[in-house]
Structures are given as structure tokens and as C-alpha cells.
N, CA, C and O atoms as a GROMACS GRO file, in nm:
protein
  460
    1MET      N    1   2.566   3.037  -5.334
    1MET     CA    2   2.441   3.078  -5.270
    1MET      C    3   2.478   3.156  -5.135
    1MET      O    4   2.575   3.135  -5.061
    2SER      N    5   2.355   3.273  -5.119
    2SER     CA    6   2.362   3.358  -5.077
    2SER      C    7   2.349   3.346  -4.910
    2SER      O    8   2.244   3.296  -4.871
    3LYS      N    9   2.439   3.385  -4.816
    3LYS     CA   10   2.423   3.396  -4.666
    3LYS      C   11   2.260   3.413  -4.582
    3LYS      O   12   2.228   3.376  -4.469
    4ASN      N   13   2.192   3.473  -4.675
    4ASN     CA   14   2.055   3.497  -4.640
    4ASN      C   15   1.993   3.405  -4.696
    4ASN      O   16   1.873   3.430  -4.706
    5PHE      N   17   2.031   3.290  -4.747
    5PHE     CA   18   1.915   3.194  -4.786
    5PHE      C   19   1.930   3.094  -4.665
    5PHE      O   20   2.030   3.073  -4.598
    6TYR      N   21   1.806   3.038  -4.655
    6TYR     CA   22   1.763   2.924  -4.536
    6TYR      C   23   1.690   2.860  -4.595
    6TYR      O   24   1.623   2.902  -4.689
    7ALA      N   25   1.689   2.716  -4.540
    7ALA     CA   26   1.605   2.586  -4.580
    7ALA      C   27   1.459   2.633  -4.540
    7ALA      O   28   1.439   2.711  -4.447
    8LEU      N   29   1.374   2.586  -4.605
    8LEU     CA   30   1.235   2.642  -4.561
    8LEU      C   31   1.214   2.566  -4.422
    8LEU      O   32   1.230   2.445  -4.403
    9GLY      N   33   1.170   2.671  -4.318
    9GLY     CA   34   1.166   2.636  -4.176
    9GLY      C   35   1.220   2.664  -4.106
    9GLY      O   36   1.176   2.670  -3.992
   10ARG      N   37   1.352   2.698  -4.139
   10ARG     CA   38   1.480   2.744  -4.097
   10ARG      C   39   1.535   2.887  -4.095
   10ARG      O   40   1.581   2.946  -4.193
   11LEU      N   41   1.523   2.938  -3.954
   11LEU     CA   42   1.551   3.092  -3.969
   11LEU      C   43   1.712   3.076  -3.885
   11LEU      O   44   1.768   2.972  -3.848
   12PRO      N   45   1.762   3.223  -3.870
   12PRO     CA   46   1.897   3.204  -3.823
   12PRO      C   47   1.930   3.187  -3.677
   12PRO      O   48   1.848   3.208  -3.588
   13THR      N   49   2.056   3.146  -3.656
   13THR     CA   50   2.018   3.109  -3.490
   13THR      C   51   2.002   3.242  -3.359
   13THR      O   52   2.108   3.301  -3.336
   14GLY      N   53   1.888   3.283  -3.285
   14GLY     CA   54   1.855   3.338  -3.216
   14GLY      C   55   1.728   3.420  -3.235
   14GLY      O   56   1.686   3.512  -3.165
   15GLN      N   57   1.671   3.360  -3.356
   15GLN     CA   58   1.550   3.416  -3.457
   15GLN      C   59   1.444   3.286  -3.430
   15GLN      O   60   1.437   3.170  -3.469
   16LYS      N   61   1.356   3.384  -3.330
   16LYS     CA   62   1.218   3.327  -3.334
   16LYS      C   63   1.128   3.303  -3.447
   16LYS      O   64   1.105   3.399  -3.520
   17ASN      N   65   1.061   3.167  -3.481
   17ASN     CA   66   0.934   3.165  -3.538
   17ASN      C   67   0.845   3.201  -3.487
   17ASN      O   68   0.842   3.223  -3.366
   18LYS      N   69   0.748   3.218  -3.566
   18LYS     CA   70   0.594   3.274  -3.513
   18LYS      C   71   0.548   3.155  -3.418
   18LYS      O   72   0.477   3.175  -3.320
   19THR      N   73   0.580   3.066  -3.444
   19THR     CA   74   0.510   2.939  -3.331
   19THR      C   75   0.581   2.973  -3.154
   19THR      O   76   0.516   2.971  -3.049
   20GLU      N   77   0.714   2.998  -3.169
   20GLU     CA   78   0.773   3.048  -3.057
   20GLU      C   79   0.749   3.131  -3.013
   20GLU      O   80   0.727   3.142  -2.893
   21GLN      N   81   0.744   3.250  -3.124
   21GLN     CA   82   0.694   3.393  -3.028
   21GLN      C   83   0.564   3.368  -2.962
   21GLN      O   84   0.532   3.423  -2.857
   22ALA      N   85   0.478   3.274  -3.035
   22ALA     CA   86   0.326   3.290  -2.935
   22ALA      C   87   0.339   3.185  -2.829
   22ALA      O   88   0.241   3.180  -2.754
   23TYR      N   89   0.432   3.102  -2.805
   23TYR     CA   90   0.449   3.042  -2.662
   23TYR      C   91   0.514   3.088  -2.571
   23TYR      O   92   0.506   3.060  -2.451
   24GLU      N   93   0.607   3.186  -2.639
   24GLU     CA   94   0.682   3.291  -2.537
   24GLU      C   95   0.538   3.365  -2.468
   24GLU      O   96   0.501   3.334  -2.355
   25LEU      N   97   0.481   3.442  -2.534
   25LEU     CA   98   0.344   3.556  -2.504
   25LEU      C   99   0.249   3.461  -2.443
   25LEU      O  100   0.206   3.495  -2.332
   26GLU      N  101   0.207   3.348  -2.492
   26GLU     CA  102   0.097   3.277  -2.456
   26GLU      C  103   0.134   3.217  -2.308
   26GLU      O  104   0.069   3.238  -2.206
   27VAL      N  105   0.269   3.128  -2.323
   27VAL     CA  106   0.260   3.064  -2.170
   27VAL      C  107   0.380   3.117  -2.106
   27VAL      O  108   0.353   3.151  -1.991
   28LEU      N  109   0.509   3.138  -2.138
   28LEU     CA  110   0.626   3.123  -2.042
   28LEU      C  111   0.612   3.299  -2.001
   28LEU      O  112   0.691   3.329  -1.911
   29LYS      N  113   0.536   3.405  -2.045
   29LYS     CA  114   0.527   3.538  -1.997
   29LYS      C  115   0.444   3.497  -1.867
   29LYS      O  116   0.487   3.485  -1.752
   30PRO      N  117   0.322   3.479  -1.911
   30PRO     CA  118   0.206   3.474  -1.795
   30PRO      C  119   0.277   3.406  -1.698
   30PRO      O  120   0.271   3.464  -1.590
   31ALA      N  121   0.349   3.290  -1.697
   31ALA     CA  122   0.413   3.191  -1.582
   31ALA      C  123   0.510   3.270  -1.539
   31ALA      O  124   0.558   3.242  -1.430
   32MET      N  125   0.548   3.354  -1.592
   32MET     CA  126   0.645   3.474  -1.504
   32MET      C  127   0.554   3.542  -1.425
   32MET      O  128   0.540   3.527  -1.304
   33GLN      N  129   0.489   3.622  -1.498
   33GLN     CA  130   0.394   3.654  -1.422
   33GLN      C  131   0.326   3.630  -1.290
   33GLN      O  132   0.315   3.712  -1.199
   34ASP      N  133   0.281   3.506  -1.292
   34ASP     CA  134   0.219   3.394  -1.197
   34ASP      C  135   0.311   3.324  -1.119
   34ASP      O  136   0.269   3.228  -1.053
   35GLY      N  137   0.428   3.355  -1.114
   35GLY     CA  138   0.512   3.310  -1.038
   35GLY      C  139   0.566   3.155  -1.067
   35GLY      O  140   0.672   3.112  -1.022
   36SER      N  141   0.483   3.087  -1.142
   36SER     CA  142   0.537   2.950  -1.150
   36SER      C  143   0.681   2.921  -1.271
   36SER      O  144   0.725   2.814  -1.311
   37VAL      N  145   0.727   3.066  -1.304
   37VAL     CA  146   0.819   3.028  -1.379
   37VAL      C  147   0.931   3.162  -1.332
   37VAL      O  148   0.889   3.278  -1.338
   38SER      N  149   1.058   3.138  -1.293
   38SER     CA  150   1.150   3.195  -1.230
   38SER      C  151   1.232   3.291  -1.359
   38SER      O  152   1.260   3.410  -1.345
   39TRP      N  153   1.254   3.229  -1.454
   39TRP     CA  154   1.349   3.277  -1.528
   39TRP      C  155   1.323   3.170  -1.654
   39TRP      O  156   1.279   3.056  -1.637
   40TYR      N  157   1.364   3.233  -1.798
   40TYR     CA  158   1.361   3.166  -1.908
   40TYR      C  159   1.474   3.237  -2.056
   40TYR      O  160   1.470   3.359  -2.061
   41ARG      N  161   1.516   3.205  -2.105
   41ARG     CA  162   1.580   3.194  -2.221
   41ARG      C  163   1.570   3.126  -2.355
   41ARG      O  164   1.574   3.006  -2.377
   42PHE      N  165   1.556   3.231  -2.444
   42PHE     CA  166   1.539   3.141  -2.584
   42PHE      C  167   1.667   3.086  -2.634
   42PHE      O  168   1.751   3.175  -2.634
   43GLU      N  169   1.716   2.971  -2.678
   43GLU     CA  170   1.792   2.943  -2.686
   43GLU      C  171   1.925   2.976  -2.626
   43GLU      O  172   2.022   3.036  -2.674
   44GLY      N  173   1.901   2.910  -2.489
   44GLY     CA  174   2.002   2.965  -2.401
   44GLY      C  175   2.090   2.841  -2.364
   44GLY      O  176   2.165   2.839  -2.266
   45VAL      N  177   2.075   2.751  -2.439
   45VAL     CA  178   2.170   2.639  -2.359
   45VAL      C  179   2.217   2.562  -2.509
   45VAL      O  180   2.140   2.547  -2.604
   46LYS      N  181   2.327   2.526  -2.506
   46LYS     CA  182   2.374   2.418  -2.605
   46LYS      C  183   2.397   2.282  -2.548
   46LYS      O  184   2.495   2.271  -2.474
   47LEU      N  185   2.336   2.193  -2.566
   47LEU     CA  186   2.402   2.028  -2.548
   47LEU      C  187   2.476   1.954  -2.644
   47LEU      O  188   2.445   1.928  -2.761
   48ARG      N  189   2.603   1.914  -2.565
   48ARG     CA  190   2.669   1.828  -2.656
   48ARG      C  191   2.599   1.689  -2.665
   48ARG      O  192   2.569   1.642  -2.555
   49LEU      N  193   2.571   1.620  -2.763
   49LEU     CA  194   2.507   1.485  -2.781
   49LEU      C  195   2.616   1.364  -2.795
   49LEU      O  196   2.626   1.256  -2.737
   50ALA      N  197   2.714   1.443  -2.922
   50ALA     CA  198   2.825   1.339  -2.985
   50ALA      C  199   2.952   1.442  -3.025
   50ALA      O  200   2.962   1.556  -2.980
   51ASP      N  201   3.032   1.391  -3.104
   51ASP     CA  202   3.137   1.485  -3.147
   51ASP      C  203   3.056   1.511  -3.260
   51ASP      O  204   2.984   1.440  -3.331
   52ASN      N  205   3.098   1.685  -3.260
   52ASN     CA  206   2.974   1.776  -3.369
   52ASN      C  207   2.850   1.766  -3.386
   52ASN      O  208   2.789   1.824  -3.476
   53THR      N  209   2.798   1.686  -3.294
   53THR     CA  210   2.635   1.667  -3.293
   53THR      C  211   2.568   1.764  -3.187
   53THR      O  212   2.564   1.706  -3.079
   54PHE      N  213   2.528   1.861  -3.182
   54PHE     CA  214   2.488   1.945  -3.064
   54PHE      C  215   2.308   1.957  -3.068
   54PHE      O  216   2.252   1.919  -3.171
   55TYR      N  217   2.257   1.989  -2.995
   55TYR     CA  218   2.132   2.002  -2.947
   55TYR      C  219   2.078   2.133  -2.888
   55TYR      O  220   2.073   2.146  -2.766
   56THR      N  221   2.044   2.213  -2.956
   56THR     CA  222   1.965   2.362  -2.895
   56THR      C  223   1.846   2.340  -2.845
   56THR      O  224   1.763   2.311  -2.931
   57PRO      N  225   1.808   2.343  -2.742
   57PRO     CA  226   1.630   2.346  -2.698
   57PRO      C  227   1.582   2.464  -2.776
   57PRO      O  228   1.668   2.510  -2.851
   58ASP      N  229   1.469   2.524  -2.776
   58ASP     CA  230   1.413   2.651  -2.785
   58ASP      C  231   1.391   2.731  -2.678
   58ASP      O  232   1.382   2.851  -2.704
   59TYR      N  233   1.380   2.700  -2.568
   59TYR     CA  234   1.364   2.738  -2.431
   59TYR      C  235   1.449   2.656  -2.349
   59TYR      O  236   1.471   2.537  -2.371
   60CYS      N  237   1.505   2.738  -2.234
   60CYS     CA  238   1.545   2.693  -2.104
   60CYS      C  239   1.480   2.763  -1.995
   60CYS      O  240   1.483   2.886  -1.997
   61VAL      N  241   1.420   2.699  -1.896
   61VAL     CA  242   1.321   2.748  -1.814
   61VAL      C  243   1.331   2.682  -1.704
   61VAL      O  244   1.297   2.564  -1.696
   62MET      N  245   1.384   2.760  -1.591
   62MET     CA  246   1.364   2.754  -1.466
   62MET      C  247   1.238   2.790  -1.394
   62MET      O  248   1.192   2.904  -1.392
   63ARG      N  249   1.165   2.651  -1.316
   63ARG     CA  250   1.056   2.684  -1.270
   63ARG      C  251   1.096   2.758  -1.138
   63ARG      O  252   1.214   2.777  -1.105
   64SER      N  253   1.000   2.794  -1.075
   64SER     CA  254   0.997   2.842  -0.943
   64SER      C  255   1.090   2.766  -0.823
   64SER      O  256   1.171   2.822  -0.750
   65ASP      N  257   1.055   2.629  -0.823
   65ASP     CA  258   1.119   2.575  -0.754
   65ASP      C  259   1.274   2.521  -0.799
   65ASP      O  260   1.334   2.432  -0.738
   66GLY      N  261   1.308   2.571  -0.881
   66GLY     CA  262   1.447   2.562  -0.923
   66GLY      C  263   1.503   2.450  -1.047
   66GLY      O  264   1.605   2.444  -1.117
   67THR      N  265   1.370   2.362  -1.031
   67THR     CA  266   1.384   2.289  -1.168
   67THR      C  267   1.406   2.323  -1.299
   67THR      O  268   1.335   2.409  -1.350
   68MET      N  269   1.503   2.264  -1.370
   68MET     CA  270   1.549   2.342  -1.513
   68MET      C  271   1.439   2.259  -1.600
   68MET      O  272   1.397   2.148  -1.566
   69GLU      N  273   1.407   2.315  -1.696
   69GLU     CA  274   1.312   2.233  -1.804
   69GLU      C  275   1.397   2.284  -1.938
   69GLU      O  276   1.475   2.378  -1.929
   70MET      N  277   1.372   2.206  -2.077
   70MET     CA  278   1.426   2.248  -2.180
   70MET      C  279   1.307   2.254  -2.250
   70MET      O  280   1.260   2.141  -2.242
   71HIS      N  281   1.214   2.342  -2.330
   71HIS     CA  282   1.086   2.318  -2.366
   71HIS      C  283   1.129   2.351  -2.565
   71HIS      O  284   1.165   2.457  -2.616
   72GLU      N  285   1.110   2.243  -2.618
   72GLU     CA  286   1.136   2.228  -2.771
   72GLU      C  287   0.972   2.289  -2.832
   72GLU      O  288   0.880   2.208  -2.825
   73VAL      N  289   0.947   2.401  -2.877
   73VAL     CA  290   0.825   2.419  -2.943
   73VAL      C  291   0.840   2.354  -3.116
   73VAL      O  292   0.928   2.367  -3.201
   74LYS      N  293   0.729   2.292  -3.116
   74LYS     CA  294   0.699   2.226  -3.258
   74LYS      C  295   0.581   2.269  -3.304
   74LYS      O  296   0.480   2.283  -3.237
   75GLY      N  297   0.596   2.295  -3.447
   75GLY     CA  298   0.483   2.339  -3.552
   75GLY      C  299   0.424   2.180  -3.583
   75GLY      O  300   0.309   2.137  -3.572
   76PHE      N  301   0.575   2.096  -3.633
   76PHE     CA  302   0.533   1.986  -3.689
   76PHE      C  303   0.694   1.892  -3.615
   76PHE      O  304   0.797   1.949  -3.579
   77TRP      N  305   0.674   1.781  -3.611
   77TRP     CA  306   0.812   1.699  -3.590
   77TRP      C  307   0.911   1.660  -3.735
   77TRP      O  308   0.865   1.617  -3.841
   78GLN      N  309   1.042   1.685  -3.711
   78GLN     CA  310   1.118   1.622  -3.850
   78GLN      C  311   1.209   1.548  -3.748
   78GLN      O  312   1.266   1.589  -3.646
   79ASP      N  313   1.204   1.413  -3.816
   79ASP     CA  314   1.244   1.289  -3.751
   79ASP      C  315   1.366   1.299  -3.677
   79ASP      O  316   1.377   1.222  -3.582
   80ASP      N  317   1.477   1.391  -3.705
   80ASP     CA  318   1.578   1.413  -3.678
   80ASP      C  319   1.596   1.488  -3.524
   80ASP      O  320   1.683   1.486  -3.437
   81ALA      N  321   1.470   1.553  -3.539
   81ALA     CA  322   1.441   1.677  -3.390
   81ALA      C  323   1.394   1.587  -3.285
   81ALA      O  324   1.419   1.600  -3.165
   82ARG      N  325   1.310   1.475  -3.348
   82ARG     CA  326   1.278   1.401  -3.208
   82ARG      C  327   1.382   1.278  -3.160
   82ARG      O  328   1.382   1.210  -3.057
   83VAL      N  329   1.460   1.275  -3.261
   83VAL     CA  330   1.608   1.170  -3.195
   83VAL      C  331   1.697   1.270  -3.100
   83VAL      O  332   1.768   1.232  -3.007
   84LYS      N  333   1.685   1.353  -3.126
   84LYS     CA  334   1.807   1.489  -3.073
   84LYS      C  335   1.728   1.496  -2.918
   84LYS      O  336   1.797   1.500  -2.816
   85ILE      N  337   1.630   1.497  -2.914
   85ILE     CA  338   1.568   1.534  -2.793
   85ILE      C  339   1.550   1.409  -2.690
   85ILE      O  340   1.562   1.414  -2.567
   86LYS      N  341   1.511   1.269  -2.790
   86LYS     CA  342   1.549   1.170  -2.665
   86LYS      C  343   1.705   1.118  -2.645
   86LYS      O  344   1.741   1.044  -2.553
   87VAL      N  345   1.786   1.168  -2.745
   87VAL     CA  346   1.904   1.127  -2.714
   87VAL      C  347   1.920   1.250  -2.569
   87VAL      O  348   1.954   1.187  -2.469
   88ALA      N  349   1.906   1.373  -2.546
   88ALA     CA  350   1.960   1.463  -2.466
   88ALA      C  351   1.878   1.407  -2.337
   88ALA      O  352   1.923   1.407  -2.222
   89ALA      N  353   1.748   1.358  -2.377
   89ALA     CA  354   1.685   1.346  -2.237
   89ALA      C  355   1.756   1.205  -2.159
   89ALA      O  356   1.746   1.177  -2.040
   90ASP      N  357   1.801   1.158  -2.223
   90ASP     CA  358   1.887   1.008  -2.157
   90ASP      C  359   2.009   1.067  -2.106
   90ASP      O  360   2.058   1.038  -1.997
   91MET      N  361   2.062   1.158  -2.194
   91MET     CA  362   2.217   1.183  -2.150
   91MET      C  363   2.201   1.284  -2.010
   91MET      O  364   2.258   1.250  -1.906
   92TYR      N  365   2.141   1.375  -2.014
   92TYR     CA  366   2.111   1.481  -1.913
   92TYR      C  367   2.014   1.490  -1.849
   92TYR      O  368   1.903   1.473  -1.899
   93PRO      N  369   2.037   1.523  -1.691
   93PRO     CA  370   1.913   1.521  -1.592
   93PRO      C  371   1.837   1.654  -1.575
   93PRO      O  372   1.833   1.734  -1.481
   94LEU      N  373   1.776   1.654  -1.695
   94LEU     CA  374   1.695   1.779  -1.707
   94LEU      C  375   1.532   1.741  -1.731
   94LEU      O  376   1.499   1.622  -1.730
   95LYS      N  377   1.470   1.807  -1.744
   95LYS     CA  378   1.340   1.777  -1.776
   95LYS      C  379   1.323   1.830  -1.936
   95LYS      O  380   1.338   1.950  -1.960
   96PHE      N  381   1.295   1.745  -2.034
   96PHE     CA  382   1.259   1.760  -2.132
   96PHE      C  383   1.127   1.768  -2.209
   96PHE      O  384   1.077   1.662  -2.249
   97ILE      N  385   1.072   1.878  -2.231
   97ILE     CA  386   0.924   1.914  -2.288
   97ILE      C  387   0.891   1.951  -2.426
   97ILE      O  388   0.922   2.059  -2.477
   98ALA      N  389   0.818   1.844  -2.493
   98ALA     CA  390   0.799   1.939  -2.666
   98ALA      C  391   0.639   1.986  -2.643
   98ALA      O  392   0.550   1.920  -2.588
   99VAL      N  393   0.631   2.112  -2.700
   99VAL     CA  394   0.506   2.145  -2.672
   99VAL      C  395   0.440   2.196  -2.819
   99VAL      O  396   0.525   2.245  -2.894
  100LYS      N  397   0.336   2.192  -2.861
  100LYS     CA  398   0.327   2.196  -2.980
  100LYS      C  399   0.153   2.269  -2.990
  100LYS      O  400   0.067   2.236  -2.908
  101ARG      N  401   0.132   2.345  -3.075
  101ARG     CA  402  -0.006   2.434  -3.059
  101ARG      C  403  -0.083   2.353  -3.126
  101ARG      O  404  -0.035   2.279  -3.211
  102GLN      N  405  -0.221   2.355  -3.095
  102GLN     CA  406  -0.306   2.276  -3.093
  102GLN      C  407  -0.418   2.363  -3.179
  102GLN      O  408  -0.441   2.482  -3.160
  103ALA      N  409  -0.477   2.288  -3.265
  103ALA     CA  410  -0.516   2.369  -3.373
  103ALA      C  411  -0.698   2.422  -3.314
  103ALA      O  412  -0.771   2.358  -3.237
  104LYS      N  413  -0.719   2.515  -3.362
  104LYS     CA  414  -0.850   2.557  -3.290
  104LYS      C  415  -0.954   2.507  -3.300
  104LYS      O  416  -1.039   2.541  -3.219
  105LYS      N  417  -0.989   2.404  -3.404
  105LYS     CA  418  -1.080   2.291  -3.414
  105LYS      C  419  -1.077   2.179  -3.296
  105LYS      O  420  -1.160   2.090  -3.280
  106ASN      N  421  -0.973   2.201  -3.224
  106ASN     CA  422  -0.951   2.071  -3.169
  106ASN      C  423  -0.940   2.171  -3.005
  106ASN      O  424  -0.887   2.113  -2.911
  107GLY      N  425  -0.981   2.285  -2.989
  107GLY     CA  426  -0.975   2.353  -2.867
  107GLY      C  427  -0.892   2.452  -2.846
  107GLY      O  428  -0.915   2.523  -2.748
  108GLY      N  429  -0.778   2.482  -2.931
  108GLY     CA  430  -0.658   2.568  -2.934
  108GLY      C  431  -0.582   2.534  -2.810
  108GLY      O  432  -0.613   2.437  -2.742
  109GLY      N  433  -0.447   2.641  -2.769
  109GLY     CA  434  -0.386   2.599  -2.661
  109GLY      C  435  -0.281   2.534  -2.691
  109GLY      O  436  -0.236   2.560  -2.802
  110TRP      N  437  -0.213   2.441  -2.616
  110TRP     CA  438  -0.065   2.385  -2.656
  110TRP      C  439  -0.122   2.241  -2.593
  110TRP      O  440  -0.222   2.225  -2.522
  111SER      N  441  -0.034   2.150  -2.638
  111SER     CA  442  -0.021   2.045  -2.597
  111SER      C  443   0.102   1.999  -2.557
  111SER      O  444   0.190   2.056  -2.622
  112THR      N  445   0.162   1.893  -2.453
  112THR     CA  446   0.294   1.879  -2.391
  112THR      C  447   0.285   1.726  -2.440
  112THR      O  448   0.188   1.654  -2.464
  113GLU      N  449   0.438   1.702  -2.444
  113GLU     CA  450   0.487   1.541  -2.412
  113GLU      C  451   0.595   1.557  -2.346
  113GLU      O  452   0.663   1.653  -2.381
  114GLU      N  453   0.641   1.484  -2.247
  114GLU     CA  454   0.765   1.501  -2.181
  114GLU      C  455   0.863   1.386  -2.210
  114GLU      O  456   0.816   1.273  -2.215
  115PHE      N  457   0.995   1.405  -2.231
  115PHE     CA  458   1.083   1.264  -2.283
  115PHE      C  459   1.123   1.292  -2.156
  115PHE      O  460   1.208   1.221  -2.101
   0.00000   0.00000   0.00000
């Protein structure tokens, strides 16, 4: 099997999908400009959940008040991803937020869920 072969929906580490790119352009960059976000990094943190089990949030975000948040950008949820974010939220003193793009027929924008 070729190194360049990835399961559907999976991209190499460090490469953003279209939904993650849109979130950065539509939400994070404007938040930096308006001062509500001081810093963010794509896949900037890797959290250990158990032996050989890790969770890498899509974005590590620092709010202007110093609060650290882990943002998970989803087009749709797979069961293992939901379990990992819930476990991480129980283990680490950070704010975990899942964001999902809303359909245009539902007004567009982004919905959020906090863990």
C-alpha cells in the first residue's frame, strides 16, 4: 500500500481539510483581529488519554483573557472522536469545544457544543 493512501476523510498530520480551513478563515482570524483571541495553532497540542492513545484537537486557542480552549472542527462525528473529546475533557482542565458548520438552509454559520 502506498504511503500516500489515506482512508476517506483522513489527511496527513498537519494538513487542514476544507472545513478546518473555513473555520480558521471565518472564525479564528476575525477573532484575532477583534482581539477576542490572542493566539491559536492548528494541531498544536497532543494530549495523552491512555497508553498508546492520544487526542490531537484541531485547534488550540488562547482567548484574550488567557483561557485555553481546544476546538474540534467537525463536518460529522465518528463515535471514536466523540469518545476521545469527552475523555480528554474529563482528564484535562481545559475548555473543549466542538464546532460544526451549519447548512445554509439552516442559516449557515457554526454551531458549538461544549464538553
